N, C-alpha and C positions, 0 to 999 in steps of 0.2 A: 501494501498498500504507500513504504514511503518512499519508496523507487517511483512509483507511478506516478505519486504526486507530482514532486521535482522535474521531472520529465515531461510533466504537463506544465509546470510554470517556465523551463525553458524560454519559450520565446514569448514572455513576459517579460522575465529578468536576467536575460541573457549576456548585460550590459553590466551588471552590478558584479562586482568578485567575490562579492561574502554572499551572494548567491551560490559561484562553486566553491566556493571553502567549505558552505553548508554539505552540499551536495554532494561532496566528495567524502564528508565526515560521516552524514547518513550511509551513505555506501558500508564502507571500513565500517561500521557497527553493525551495519544490519545486515551483508551480506558476506559471505565465503565464495574466497577459489581465491588464483593467478588474475582470472580475464577481471575481475572487477574489481581485486586491490589495483590492476591496473590503471581501470577505466577513474575510480576515485582519486587514482597517485596520480594521473595529466591535467584534473579537475583543483587536486590541492596544489599542484605545478602552477599550475596559470595563475594561480592568486597569489602566488609566492614572489614569480617572476614582474608580475602583471598593479600587486599590491605597495600599494603607500609602506612607508615604515611599517605601524602597529599591525597592517594585513600583514604584509607577509611573516612579519616575527609570531604571530598565530600561523601562517599557513605552514611556516618553515616548521614547525610540530608539525603540524597532521603530515606533512609529508616524511617526516621521518619517521615514526609511526608505519603509516602503507608502505616502505620503503623496507621499513623490517618487517613489516608479514608478502609481503613479496621473496625476500631471502628466502622465505621458509619451503619456499614451491623452486628455487632454483639450485642449480649443476654447484658444485665448488664452485669451481673458477666463476661464476658467474657475482654468486652470492655475495664475494668481499665486496663487491662496487655499492653492490646496492647498503652493505652495512657502514663503509664509505663516507656514503650520501648522508647516511643518518646520522654520524657524528659531525661530519663537517654543519648541517644545516642547528 
């Protein structure tokens, strides 16, 4: 239900970076699986890159959490890159 609500709000709120961060958080907290985490990662990363200082700080934490979740699905060689990014963020 939450995923569908955010999906339907996209056309109204697509220019609001807070929307993208909240959407990423909702996916991370309610969905499982690599594909879902990768989708959430793209939304959080968008808010991190395009947001102002306050939003980027919040998005950095969310992106780091999602990056760690993605790492758990990756092979050892790829896993390290996601963990390094998490620490950096």
